[in-house]
C-alpha positions, 0 to 999 in steps of 0.5 A, spaced: 818 743 507 821 742 514 828 741 514 832 738 520 838 742 522 845 740 520 850 739 525 857 742 524 863 737 525 864 739 532 857 738 534 857 731 532 864 729 535 861 732 541 855 728 541 860 722 540 864 723 545 858 724 550 856 717 548 863 714 549 864 717 556 857 716 559 856 711 564 850 706 564 846 711 569 847 717 565 844 713 559 838 710 563 837 718 565 837 720 558 832 715 556 827 718 561 829 712 566 834 714 571 838 710 576 835 709 583 840 704 585 847 703 582 852 698 585 859 696 582 865 694 585 869 694 578 867 701 576 863 707 576 856 707 573 856 714 572 861 719 568 862 724 573 862 719 579 868 719 583 866 717 590 866 710 594 865 704 590 865 699 596 868 698 603 873 693 605 875 690 612 881 687 614 882 680 618 888 683 621 885 688 625 878 690 623 880 696 620 876 699 614 877 702 608 873 705 602 875 703 594 873 708 589 875 709 582 882 711 579 878 717 576 871 720 575 867 715 571 873 710 572 875 703 574 876 701 581 882 702 584 884 695 586 891 697 587 889 701 593 885 694 595 891 690 595 895 695 599 891 695 604 889 688 604 897 685 604 898 679 608 892 679 611 884 677 609 879 682 607 871 682 606 867 686 602 862 690 608 859 695 604 857 696 596 856 703 595 850 706 591 852 711 586 846 714 585 845 719 590 839 715 594 843 712 599 841 705 597 848 701 600 848 694 600 851 691 607 851 684 610 844 681 609 840 680 616 836 673 618 830 672 614 824 667 614 828 661 610 834 657 613 840 660 614 847 658 614 852 656 620 853 663 623 849 662 630 847 669 629 843 668 623 846 673 618 849 671 612 857 671 610 860 677 607 864 676 600 872 675 600 875 682 597 879 677 592 874 672 590 873 675 583 879 678 580 877 681 573 880 687 568 876 692 565 880 695 559 887 691 562 886 694 569 885 690 575 878 690 579 875 685 583 867 683 583 863 680 588 864 672 589 857 670 592 858 663 596 853 659 599 850 663 605 853 669 602 849 675 601 847 683 601 841 687 603 838 694 604 831 693 607 830 701 607 831 702 600 828 709 598 826 711 591 825 703 588 819 701 585 813 699 590 807 696 588 806 695 580 810 701 579 815 700 573 822 699 573 828 696 570 834 692 572 840 690 569 846 686 572 853 683 570 855 676 572 859 671 571 856 666 567 860 660 569 859 661 576 852 658 578 848 652 581 841 649 582 839 653 589 835 658 591 837 664 590 842 668 586 838 674 585 839 681 584 833 686 585 827 688 588 825 684 594 821 684 601 823 689 607 821 684 612 826 679 609 821 674 609 816 671 604 810 675 604 807 672 597 807 672 590 809 678 586 812 681 592 819 681 588 822 683 582 829 680 582 834 678 576 835 670 577 841 667 574 843 660 575 840 653 573 834 653 577 832 652 584 831 644 583 823 645 583 822 644 576 818 650 576 822 656 571 827 653 566 829 655 559 832 651 553 838 646 555 841 644 562 842 652 564 844 657 567 839 661 565 837 668 566 830 668 569 826 673 574 825 671 581 817 674 582 817 670 589 814 663 590 817 662 583 822 663 578 820 665 571 823 664 565 816 667 561 809 667 562 808 660 565 812 657 571 815 652 567 819 651 561 820 657 556 824 654 550 826 661 548 830 662 554 837 659 552 842 656 556 848 661 558 855 660 555 858 666 556 864 668 561 861 674 562 853 675 561 849 681 561 842 680 564 836 684 564 829 684 568 824 689 567 817 690 569 811 695 569 803 693 569 801 687 566 808 687 562 815 684 563 821 682 559 827 678 560 833 680 556 840 678 555 847 677 552 854 676 552 857 682 557 864 682 552 861 682 545 855 683 541 848 685 542 842 684 547 837 678 545 830 678 548 828 672 551 821 674 553 817 680 553 809 679 555 804 679 560 804 677 567 804 671 570 797 669 573 796 667 580 798 673 584 803 676 579 798 682 576 798 687 579 804 686 582 806 688 590 813 690 590 816 692 596 822 695 594 828 692 598 834 690 594 838 684 595 844 681 592 846 674 592 839 671 596 832 670 595 827 675 598 826 670 605 834 670 605 834 663 602 842 663 601 844 657 598 846 659 591 852 661 588 854 667 583 858 672 582 856 680 581 860 685 577 855 691 576 848 692 577 842 698 577 835 699 578 831 704 575 825 708 575 820 707 569 820 702 564 827 702 560 826 702 552 830 696 548 833 702 545 836 705 552 838 698 554 841 697 547 846 703 549 847 700 556 849 694 553 854 697 548 857 701 554 858 694 558 862 691 552 866 697 551 868 696 558 872 690 556 871 685 561 876 680 561 879 674 566 885 675 569 889 670 574 886 667 580 892 666 584 897 671 587 903 666 589 908 662 585 904 658 580 904 650 580 907 645 575 901 641 572 903 634 573 908 635 579 908 631 585 908 636 591 909 636 599 906 641 603 910 643 610 907 647 616 910 654 618 907 654 624 912 654 629 910 648 633 909 644 627 915 645 622 916 638 621 909 636 620 906 635 612 899 635 610 898 627 609 892 623 610 889 617 614 884 614 610 879 619 608 881 624 613 886 630 611 891 632 617 898 633 618 903 628 620 911 628 622 914 625 615 921 625 614 926 621 609 926 615 615 919 614 613 916 608 609 915 609 602 907 608 604 907 613 609 911 618 604 906 617 599 900 619 604 904 626 604 905 626 596 900 630 592 899 630 584 898 637 581 892 638 577 888 643 573 883 645 577 876 641 576 872 647 578 876 653 575 882 651 570 885 658 573 886 655 579 889 647 582 886 640 584 890 635 588 890 628 587 893 623 592 899 619 590 897 613 594 890 613 592 889 615 585 883 618 583 881 621 590 882 628 591 882 633 596 876 636 597 872 640 603 866 638 605 862 641 611 869 645 612 873 639 613 878 637 608 877 630 605 880 625 601 874 623 596 874 619 589 872 624 584 864 623 583 864 628 577 859 632 579 859 640 579 859 640 586 865 636 587 869 640 582 868 646 586 870 643 592 876 640 590 879 647 587 884 651 590 887 658 589 894 659 591 897 665 594 903 668 597 903 665 604 899 670 609 905 669 614 910 671 609 912 664 608 911 659 602 903 659 599 896 659 602 891 655 599 884 659 598 878 655 596 875 657 589 868 656 591 868 659 598 874 664 597 874 667 605 876 660 607 883 657 606 886 650 608 888 651 615 891 645 620 888 646 627 889 640 632 893 636 626 886 636 622 885 640 616 879 645 615 877 650 610 877 656 615 876 663 615 879 669 619 875 670 625 868 666 622 864 663 627 867 656 627 872 653 632 877 653 627 876 660 625 880 662 631 884 669 629 890 666 633 896 664 629 891 664 623 896 667 618 901 661 620 896 655 620 894 657 613 901 658 610 905 652 607 911 651 604 911 647 598 916 642 595 917 636 591 913 630 593 916 625 597 914 620 592 
């Protein structure tokens, strides 16, 4: 009778340590489906990887630096980013591929879909500070995708094409989403245009695209597949009640496909195991066989549809169709990374319920305070000599952030129920309509004033943009963006405000 050889204690310990120390891509490789693209701004995805994870560019001088892990296989060196970006803004310019295939992600070029406000048609780059988290207690930053933000590689190598098998996983923020097209990560067209059904195979996360095609149980968000010209939660382009609404703060999302077979799996990235939401044959109508093209996208649809939002922490693409057992080990590795939330603010905390005023620090305007005239938020010269009614227009009540409890919202003292929100990049005073969009638009995160005075207020939903007074009107402005109020001159001064007790 054949008997399996027994391992001594040292050998068993070596096997256990090998599993503990392995990264997700080491696990995929052991399962016979190696990574051909591996992206993360939070950690190394191979146990031996010590190269660059991502590159940031700072607004003060355009200089760039690469951010790597603290040690091989470890968490990103957030302190290096914080030091490099001190007293200025930073954007994530490159997300490096750790697989060795050179499949780096950079600013998404124009595509077939309508694009955002950049006149050159390129998508925006993400703020380097919009998505702070901790992994086993060590700070790192994810990629916060606002509408009109996206990354792409149309010349990827080694990725699946045609009907070839592949696997994909990503870790997302399960609370940051919308119902626009399309917050995707995965395989797309090399032309940045819609070239037909089945030319994509990407993970989608959100509440659908508003078409009603592709939904799961409840109101969403859901993990689905973007296969081009359709979001799919299962075989049909309609509803799959087995695809649940996601409620976890961190979510592991998986899509994988091979000839006439594909699956959606998911789970809480901070605890527990994976579940299978669909596993079966391909949809009809041009999706069997598939015609994948092998480009890589993050944050947009295949034709650069860029109206969606979401947050990406890590993700990979494999060659071959991974087994459930391999993915279960990857999930255990993700859970062991211990993703957790951390503070979204870097400046002094505000007291919820307090009444505050905000004074400009630009040398021209130090007697001017943020106030409003009707729905227009502006700066006005305010002093103790003004009437109570005027003082009230420059006084604001601090609330827990409507869109994210880690930040703040600001209600007008003289117009109860109305909050400062951004609309078309201008700050407005509007009545809360209870929508997710309003809540996101009315949430702001303070950080230490960029000019060294007071605080700068960063938009939570567009974290590259800060409250800025420009010709006495308040906007959310980026440092050197395409809009007239994004001018770099005096940017740090114009976005810094001294916060004091309210006038009323």
